[in-house]
C-alpha positions in Angstrom: -15.4 10.1 21.0 -17.7 7.3 19.9 -17.6 3.5 20.9 -17.0 0.7 18.3 -19.2 -2.4 18.4 -18.7 -5.5 16.4 -21.4 -8.2 16.5 -20.6 -11.6 15.0 -18.7 -9.8 12.3 -17.5 -12.0 9.7 -15.6 -11.5 6.4 -15.2 -14.3 3.8 -13.2 -14.4 0.5 -14.9 -16.9 -1.5 -15.9 -20.4 -0.3 -12.8 -20.9 2.0 -12.2 -20.2 5.5 -13.3 -16.8 6.9 -10.7 -14.1 7.2 -12.5 -12.8 10.3 -14.9 -15.3 11.8 -18.0 -14.2 13.9 -16.0 -11.7 16.0 -17.6 -9.8 18.9 -15.6 -6.8 20.1 -16.4 -3.5 22.0 -14.1 -0.6 21.9 -14.7 2.0 24.5 -14.8 5.8 23.8 -11.2 7.1 24.2 -9.6 3.7 24.3 -6.3 2.7 22.9 -7.2 -0.8 21.5 -4.4 -2.9 20.0 -5.3 -5.8 17.7 -2.5 -8.3 18.2 -1.6 -11.4 16.4 0.5 -13.1 13.7 0.4 -12.3 10.1 -2.7 -13.6 8.3 -4.9 -13.7 11.5 -7.3 -11.1 10.2 -6.1 -7.9 12.0 -5.9 -5.7 8.9 -9.2 -7.1 7.5 -10.9 -6.2 10.6 -9.3 -2.6 10.5 -10.4 -2.2 6.9 -14.1 -3.2 7.7 -14.1 -0.5 10.4 -12.7 1.9 8.0 -15.2 0.9 5.4 -12.6 -0.3 2.8 -14.1 -3.8 3.2 -17.8 -4.7 3.5 -18.7 -7.5 6.2 -20.0 -10.8 4.7 -22.3 -11.0 7.9 -22.8 -9.6 11.3 -23.1 -5.9 12.3 -20.6 -3.0 12.9 -21.6 0.2 14.7 -19.7 3.3 15.5 -21.4 5.3 18.3 -25.1 4.8 17.9 -24.9 4.5 14.1 -24.9 1.1 12.3 -22.3 1.5 9.5 -22.2 -2.0 8.1 -25.2 -4.7 8.3 -25.4 -7.0 5.3 -28.7 -8.5 6.5 -30.4 -5.2 6.2 -28.3 -3.9 3.4 -26.9 -1.1 5.3 -23.5 0.2 4.5 -22.0 3.7 5.3 -19.2 4.6 2.9 -15.7 5.3 4.3 -15.7 9.2 3.8 -19.0 9.4 5.9 -17.6 7.5 9.0 -15.3 10.6 10.2 -12.4 8.2 10.7 -8.7 8.5 10.1 -6.6 5.8 8.7 -2.9 5.8 8.7 -1.4 3.0 6.4 1.6 1.0 6.9 3.1 2.8 4.0 2.7 6.4 4.8 1.2 7.3 1.4 2.4 10.9 1.2 2.1 12.9 -1.9 5.6 13.1 -3.2 5.0 16.4 -5.2 3.5 18.2 -2.2 5.2 19.8 0.7 4.7 18.7 4.3 2.1 21.6 4.8 0.4 20.7 1.7 0.1 17.0 2.6 -1.3 17.9 5.9 -3.7 20.5 4.5 -5.0 18.1 1.7 -8.0 16.8 3.6 -9.1 20.2 4.8 -8.9 21.4 1.1 -11.2 18.5 0.0 -13.6 19.7 2.7 -13.4 23.3 1.4 -12.5 24.9 4.6 -11.6 28.7 4.4 -7.8 29.3 4.0 -7.3 30.9 7.1 -8.7 28.0 9.1 -6.7 25.5 7.2 -3.5 27.4 7.9 -4.4 27.6 11.7 -5.3 24.0 12.1 -2.3 22.9 10.0 0.1 24.9 12.0 -1.3 23.6 15.3 -1.1 20.1 14.5 2.5 20.5 13.1 3.5 22.2 16.3 2.1 19.4 18.4 3.9 16.8 16.4 7.3 18.7 16.3 7.2 19.1 12.4 6.6 22.7 12.0 10.3 23.4 10.9 9.8 20.9 7.9 6.6 22.6 6.6 8.2 23.5 3.2 10.1 20.3 2.7 9.0 17.3 0.5 8.7 13.7 1.8 11.7 12.7 -0.1 13.7 15.2 2.2 12.5 13.6 5.5 13.6 10.7 7.6 11.2 7.7 8.2 10.2 9.2 11.7 9.4 12.5 10.2 7.3 11.0 7.4 5.5 8.9 10.0 4.6 12.2 11.8 3.3 13.8 8.7 1.1 10.9 8.0 -0.3 11.1 11.6 -0.6 15.0 11.2 -2.7 14.5 8.0 -5.2 12.6 9.9 -5.2 14.4 13.2 -5.9 17.8 11.5 -9.2 16.4 10.5 -10.1 15.9 14.0 -11.3 12.2 13.4 -13.8 10.5 15.7 -11.6 7.4 15.5 -7.9 6.9 14.4 -7.1 3.6 12.7 -3.4 2.6 12.5 -2.2 -0.3 10.5 1.2 -1.4 11.6 2.5 2.3 11.2 5.9 1.5 12.9 6.9 -1.4 11.0 9.0 0.5 8.5 11.1 2.3 11.2 14.3 1.3 12.8 14.5 0.2 16.4 15.4 3.6 17.8 12.8 5.4 15.9 10.1 2.8 16.8 10.9 3.6 20.5 10.6 7.3 19.8 7.3 7.0 18.0 5.7 4.6 20.6 6.2 7.4 23.2 4.9 9.9 20.7 1.7 7.9 20.0 1.0 7.6 23.7 1.5 11.3 24.0 -0.7 12.0 21.1 -3.6 9.7 22.6 -3.4 11.6 25.8 -3.4 15.0 24.2 -6.1 14.4 21.6 -8.2 11.9 23.6 -9.0 10.1 20.4 -10.2 6.4 20.2 -7.4 4.5 18.6 -7.4 1.0 17.0 -3.9 0.0 16.4 -2.8 -3.1 14.4 0.5 -4.8 15.2 2.1 -8.3 15.3 4.7 -7.0 17.9 3.9 -8.2 21.5 6.1 -5.7 23.0 4.5 -2.8 21.0 1.2 -3.9 22.1 2.2 -4.2 25.8 3.7 -0.7 25.9 1.1 1.3 23.8 -2.4 -0.1 24.4 -4.8 0.4 27.2 -6.6 -2.7 25.9 -5.4 -5.6 23.8 -7.5 -7.9 21.5 -5.5 -11.0 20.8 -6.4 -12.7 17.4 -5.7 -16.0 15.7 -6.9 -17.4 12.5 -9.7 -14.8 12.4 -11.1 -15.3 15.8 -10.7 -13.4 19.0 -8.6 -15.4 21.6 -8.8 -12.8 24.5 -9.6 -9.1 25.2 -8.1 -7.4 28.4 -5.6 -4.9 29.8 -1.8 -5.5 29.1 -1.5 -6.9 32.7 -4.5 -9.2 32.2 -3.0 -10.5 29.0 0.5 -11.1 30.3 -0.4 -12.5 33.8 -3.5 -14.5 32.9 -3.3 -15.6 29.3 -6.2 -17.7 28.0 
């Protein structure tokens, strides 16, 4: 899995204050990095720049050895070429497609053979415990089940990096606990580099191997959950 390196990354919307301000950050290969901070601190903007949905105003963003965003040189790699998976806060499932069809969607876009699509879809549904719901539609699923389908749709593509934008915020308390454990298990099973956005301190402390604390577009501290808790800046 690749590393992610941000060098003085900045995002401005108009002449006002920067949403992300000269931010330096390094995400190790296989890390579970949590971007933690209050609403409006730039977490989602930063995630969208990594995904390629937003272009940086200045600075440099690299994934592995490839520079994917560098305004100074005019370099910008489009989202579909970055080999990333993004799970939105709203699960964005196709309502007219079954669970299996939703998960299979990205593989069909890549024009993989039917037998390979069935195999990969079946494997990821088994790992996420949703194989029994393959023929159901999103409206027939609980919030936790829909969350698993959204994750499966990304995991089946074998993304180099998985980006999660507050994916548990729509769940009730018991489901949030269940899905936290599920995300930890998935990280260990797939060994994927994960960048996870949340404003929930407890969520960050229990899920992440590394936490990046943000405030007003700036990075305040990076460290393990123990470091952040015991030695806050």
